[in-house]
N, C-alpha and C positions, 0 to 999 in steps of 0.2 A: 569492287564488291567493298560494303560497308565493313564495318569494325566495332566491337563497341566501344572503342574509343573513341570515333566518331559522332556519339550521339551526346546530346548538350547536356552537362552534369544536369542541371534541372528536368530532363525527362528521364535520366536512369533514378532519382529522388522517386519522382511521380513512378515510375513504373515498382520500386521497391515496397512503398508505401502501399500501392494496389495488392501488390501480394502481399503484404501484411495484412491488410485489411478483409483478403480473403482468406487468409488462413485464421484470423479471428471470427470470422463469419462461420467456418466449417467447425469451429471449436464450441461456436455459439448454440449451431445446428446440434451439435452431439449433445451438450450440456441440455438443453431444451427439449431433446426428441422431436426434433422438427414444430416445436410448436412456436409463437412469436414474442413468448415472453420465459424467462428463468424464474424461477421461485427459491426459495433457499435450502429447500429438500433435495433439488438438483442438484448440488454440490456433493452429496453423498456419494455420489456417481464418481466422484474423485479419490482413491484409492490412499494415494499419499498423502492426501490432503486428515486424513483422519489423523495420523500419529503428531500432525503442529501442535504443539501444545497452546497456541493462540490460535486454532481454527475456528472458531467460533468470532473471534474478533475479525477474522481476515473476511468472512464471512458476510459479517454485519457490514464491514468497510463498505463491501459492493450494492451495499440497501440503505447504506448512508444518501440521504438528503441531501447532507450537505458536501458530500462527494458527489454527488449527482448535478448539484447546482442548482437545486429545485428549491430547499427552502434551509433555514438557518436551524434545522431541528426535526427526529422522526425518520420513521423508516420505510421506504417504499416497501408494498407488498410483492412486487413483480418488477423486472427490469426489462427491457427490449433490445436489442441488436446497439440502438444508438446509446441507451443507458452503458450498457455493454465496452462501447470504445471509448465513454469518457473515463468512466472507471481505468479501465486498461492504457487511458493516454498517461496516468498516472507513474506509469512504471515503462512508459518507452525511454530508451537510452539515449544518450548524448548523442545531439546531431554537432555532426564536423566542422558545420560551417554557422554554428551561434556564436555570435557576440555576446559580449561580456553582460550587457542589459538582460539577454533574452535567458543568457546561462543561470542569472541570481533570480529571474520571473522562477523557471524550470524547477531550481533547488526549492525555493521557496512554495509551490506547487506542492510538492513530496514532501516536504517538512509539515505542511498544512493536512497533507493526507494522512502521517504519522500522528499529528497533535488528535484529532478527531477519533484514532482508535484508543487514546488515553481518555482523552472527553468524553467519557459515557454517557454524563449527564446533559450533553449540550450546554452547557451552561457558559462555555467558552472561558474556563479556568480548570488547569491540572490540578487536585489538590494533590499535596502528598500522599492521600491513601488512594488515589487512583491510580497512581506512579508506582506505590508496592502492587497495588490488584495484577497490573502488567507481571511485573517483578516475578510473583509470586506463579503468577500461569507458566510463565517462559521456563525457569528454574526446576516446576514441576514435571516439566519434560526431560527434566534428566535425572535417568535412575541410578547416576552413581553418587548422588549427590545426599546425604542422609539431613536431616531437618534443622538440623544445631547448625551445619554448613548453609544450607540453604538461608538458614535466618541471616546468619551473619553476612552473607553475600547482599541480600535484601536490604540489609540496616545500613550497609556500607555504601551503598547506590543512593540509599535516601540522605544519607547525611551529604554526601557531595550533591543529590538536588535542590537539599535546601540551601546549601552553601551558594548554590547559584539564584536561588530566587529571593533568599533570605528574609524568607517568610513559608509560611504554610499552604502556600499557591504556588505555579507559574501562571501567571494572569495571562490570559490572552495568546492570541498567536503569538507574539512577539514574544513572551517569557518564552515558548516553546523553543522559537529559533535559536534563542540563547542556550537553552538547555541542550542544544544539540548539535551546538558549535562545535566544529572541529569533527564531524563526523561525514563521510565520504557518500553521500545522500545518494551525489549523483549515476554512482556505479554499484553502492550496494544495495537499493530497493530496487528488489525486481519480481516478475512473476511467470515461472515458468507455464504456460498454459497453454500450450499446444498441443500439447498431445494429450492421451488417455491416461498415463502416468502422472500426470500434471501434478505438482506440489508447489505453495505459493511460498514464497520466501521474503520477508522481511527483519532485517539483522543489522 
């Protein structure tokens, strides 16, 4: 009689990936109402996402052509299942067999995704104003903070960002990598998207 231990590791990995893709396909069909594509308004069916302070940016990221690897700028009107898988790949967990090179590329892809969320005008640069806009959105989701406290937190973060880039901009993707240096992006950036109670996180 066989056992799970007798199954080669690569076969177990393939089975796990197949199961993950099947789950994502069910979720895709759920969101699209069995259509072949998803549009922005379909994300309105995710109740918990409604309360995320950066909801609009998260939804925007799914249609950003940079993240879809289709163009250096612009938004797609709709995405198919292959596009959906491309976006979800940014949130996949670390694989235990990753070597240093793969792990570094894995981290860079996640950071690029984050960079695009800040770089709203597609110019490859995060200005301090763009950075502040995201901070304002994040802080606005905390009802326990008064306006003055929000302003102080935002200004402190802005000063830290300015000290990193030594200018009014974080230039290009490389600056973004420096800006988030030290963040455990491999495990902190994820999205719970397999149930109807799904909520996206990026923190």
